[in-house]
C-alpha positions as CSV (number, residue, x, y, z in Angstrom):
1,X,189.6,185.3,341.1
2,X,191.7,188.4,340.8
3,X,190.6,191.3,338.5
4,X,193.1,190.5,335.8
5,X,192.0,186.9,335.7
6,X,188.4,187.9,335.6
7,X,189.0,190.2,332.7
8,X,190.8,187.5,330.8
9,X,188.1,185.0,331.6
10,X,185.4,187.4,330.5
11,X,187.1,188.1,327.2
12,X,187.5,184.3,326.6
13,X,183.8,183.8,327.6
14,X,182.7,186.4,325.1
15,X,184.7,184.8,322.3
16,X,183.3,181.3,323.2
17,X,179.8,182.7,323.3
18,X,180.1,184.1,319.8
19,X,181.5,181.0,318.4
20,X,178.9,178.7,320.0
21,X,176.1,181.0,318.8
22,X,177.4,180.7,315.2
23,X,177.7,177.0,315.6
24,X,174.1,176.8,317.0
25,X,172.8,178.8,314.1
26,X,174.6,176.5,311.5
27,X,173.2,173.4,313.3
28,X,169.7,174.9,313.3
29,X,169.9,175.7,309.6
30,X,171.0,172.1,308.8
31,X,168.3,170.7,311.1
32,X,165.5,172.8,309.7
33,X,166.6,171.9,306.1
34,X,166.8,168.2,306.7
35,X,163.5,168.2,308.7
36,X,161.8,169.6,305.6
37,X,163.0,166.5,303.6
38,X,160.8,164.0,305.6
39,X,163.4,161.2,305.5
40,X,163.6,159.0,308.7
41,X,167.3,158.5,308.3
42,X,167.9,162.2,309.0
43,X,166.2,162.0,312.4
44,X,168.5,159.1,313.3
45,X,171.6,160.9,312.0
46,X,170.8,163.9,314.3
47,X,170.0,161.4,317.2
48,X,166.3,162.4,317.2
49,X,163.1,160.4,317.0
50,X,161.0,160.9,313.9
51,X,158.4,162.5,316.1
52,X,160.9,165.0,317.4
53,X,162.0,165.8,313.8
54,X,158.3,166.5,312.9
55,X,158.1,169.0,315.7
56,X,161.3,170.6,314.4
57,X,159.8,170.6,310.9
58,X,156.8,172.6,312.1
59,X,159.0,175.1,313.9
60,X,160.7,178.2,312.6
61,X,164.2,179.5,313.1
62,X,162.9,182.3,315.3
63,X,161.5,179.7,317.8
64,X,165.1,178.8,318.5
65,X,166.7,182.2,318.5
66,X,166.9,182.7,322.3
67,X,168.3,179.2,322.8
68,X,170.7,179.6,319.9
69,X,172.1,182.8,321.3
70,X,172.4,181.5,324.9
71,X,176.0,180.6,324.6
72,X,175.2,177.0,325.4
73,X,175.6,174.4,322.6
74,X,172.3,173.0,321.2
75,X,174.1,170.0,319.9
76,X,176.3,167.1,321.2
77,X,179.4,165.9,319.5
78,X,180.1,162.5,318.1
79,X,183.8,163.0,318.7
80,X,183.0,162.6,322.4
81,X,182.4,158.9,321.8
82,X,185.0,156.7,323.7
83,X,186.2,155.0,320.5
84,X,186.8,158.3,318.8
85,X,188.6,159.7,321.8
86,X,190.7,156.6,321.9
87,X,191.6,156.8,318.2
88,X,192.6,160.5,318.6
89,X,194.5,159.8,321.9
90,X,196.6,157.1,320.2
91,X,197.3,159.1,317.1
92,X,195.5,156.8,314.8
93,X,195.4,157.8,311.1
94,X,192.5,160.1,310.1
95,X,190.8,157.2,308.3
96,X,190.5,155.3,311.6
97,X,189.2,158.4,313.4
98,X,186.6,158.8,310.6
99,X,185.6,155.2,310.9
100,X,185.2,155.6,314.7
101,X,182.9,158.6,314.0
102,X,180.9,156.7,311.4
103,X,180.5,153.7,313.8
104,X,178.6,156.0,316.2
105,X,175.8,156.0,313.7
106,X,175.3,152.2,314.1
107,X,174.9,152.9,317.9
108,X,171.8,155.1,317.3
109,X,170.2,152.8,314.7
110,X,170.2,154.7,311.4
111,X,167.6,152.9,309.2
112,X,169.2,151.0,306.4
113,X,168.0,152.0,302.9
114,X,166.0,154.9,304.3
């Protein structure tokens, strides 16, 4: 990698790091809030077991600070699901994309009526 390419890559990496850190902090805020609600549906929505959600509930934001600021996402994206990618790739209307995203919840077993 030449010096100019390295400088460009480094600048992009710094921007990505900042954006990912902010996203991690937002996800952690949401996770800690819903963990405090003691509803089993929320653990499933986040793709976690109820036991893992209880561990999160007993944790504090500072426990996650180093991981949140690492520049590596602490979350995975539902838009990575093959059905969602297919809907996006084929230019489906936003309602179909939304339905594909919502269908990912049935794959993780969100409790009905929870």
